[in-house]
C-alpha positions, 0 to 999 in steps of 0.5 A, a space after each residue: 699851247 695854242 697858235 696856229 700854223 700853215 704846213 706843208 707836208 712832202 714824201 718822196 718815195 724812192 721805190 716808184 719816184 714819186 712825191 706824195 704832199 699834202 699842203 695847208 694855207 700859204 706854205 708850199 713846195 715846187 719841184 724844178 727840173 732842168 731849170 724850168 719849175 714843171 709842179 708847185 702848190 696851191 696857195 689857200 686863203 679865206 681872202 687876202 693875207 688870211 691863209 688856211 691854217 691849222 690852229 688850237 685857240 684858246 679856251 672860249 675863243 673858237 668862235 673868233 679864229 678862223 681854223 681849218 681842219 687837216 682834210 682841208 689840205 690839198 693833196 697830191 703825188 707826183 712823178 720825180 726824176 734823177 736831177 730834180 730839185 724839190 723845195 718846200 718853203 714858207 710864204 716868207 721865201 715864195 713871197 720875198 724872194 723873186 722867182 728866178 732867183 728861186 728858180 737859178 738858185 736850185 738849178 745850181 744845186 741840181 747841177 752840184 748833186 747828181 743824186 738827188 733821187 
């Protein structure tokens, strides 16, 4: 099977209240605390509308396909608190929904679920 993908991996360590992330391309995450975005992943693009991506091109086409290695991912760790809301999404969400709409919906989630961590 051949294809390509951007990826965002998020791990929450409840013991130390830390979010560990690895992100490549234009998928990503954001952390909302008390109605404010306190952390957001960075997009990676080679140039406009061409995100970094993990790909497996068909034999003979490797030179024609932009392909990034997993070690190109941006890794990070970030302390989180009880009540924080973590959204992991593709660029389809981040590119097509207004920032304030996303934050407003996440605020609703934070008030309806007091045990996020």
